[in-house]
C-alpha positions in Angstrom: 85.4 -2.5 -135.6 84.1 0.7 -134.2 82.4 3.4 -136.3 85.5 5.6 -136.1 87.8 2.8 -137.2 85.5 2.0 -140.1 85.5 5.6 -141.2 89.2 5.8 -140.9 89.7 2.6 -142.9 87.4 3.9 -145.7 89.2 7.2 -145.9 92.6 5.4 -145.9 91.4 3.3 -148.9 90.1 6.4 -150.7 93.4 8.2 -150.2 95.6 5.2 -151.1 93.5 4.6 -154.1 93.8 8.1 -155.3 97.5 8.0 -154.9 97.7 4.8 -157.0 95.5 6.3 -159.6 97.7 9.4 -159.9 100.8 7.2 -160.0 99.3 5.2 -162.8 98.4 8.3 -164.8 101.9 9.8 -164.3 103.7 6.6 -165.3 101.3 5.6 -168.0 100.5 2.4 -166.1 96.8 1.8 -166.9 96.6 -1.3 -164.6 97.9 0.7 -161.6 95.5 3.5 -162.5 92.6 1.1 -162.6 93.8 -0.5 -159.3 93.7 2.9 -157.7 90.2 3.7 -159.0 89.0 0.4 -157.7 90.5 0.9 -154.3 89.1 4.5 -154.1 85.6 3.2 -155.0 85.9 0.5 -152.4 86.7 3.1 -149.8 83.7 5.2 -150.8 81.5 2.1 -150.6 82.8 1.3 -147.1 82.1 4.9 -146.1 78.5 4.6 -147.3 78.1 1.3 -145.5 79.3 2.8 -142.3 76.9 5.6 -142.6 74.0 3.2 -143.2 75.0 1.1 -140.2 75.0 4.2 -138.0 71.5 5.1 -139.3 70.2 1.6 -138.7 71.6 1.6 -135.2 70.0 4.9 -134.5 66.6 3.7 -135.7 66.9 0.5 -133.7 67.8 2.3 -130.6 64.9 4.7 -131.0 62.5 1.7 -131.4 63.9 0.1 -128.3 63.5 3.3 -126.3 59.9 3.6 -127.5 59.1 0.0 -126.7 60.7 0.3 -123.2 58.8 3.6 -122.5 55.5 1.9 -123.7 56.1 -1.1 -121.5 56.9 1.1 -118.5 53.6 3.0 -118.8 
């Protein structure tokens, strides 16, 4: 899954979760509200994971570039 798709998926989960949470509050359905909170938190976790993956990829790419530059000298 590409970085953009991961970000989209995480935002989709956050939005769907928030909608379920609000629906649960309006209808008095605590289970639905909890389900929404859980889904929203999962979306936030996915977002943080995608950010971490991007950071790691950047660090790895930098290290590869430095190693290649050193070996070329």
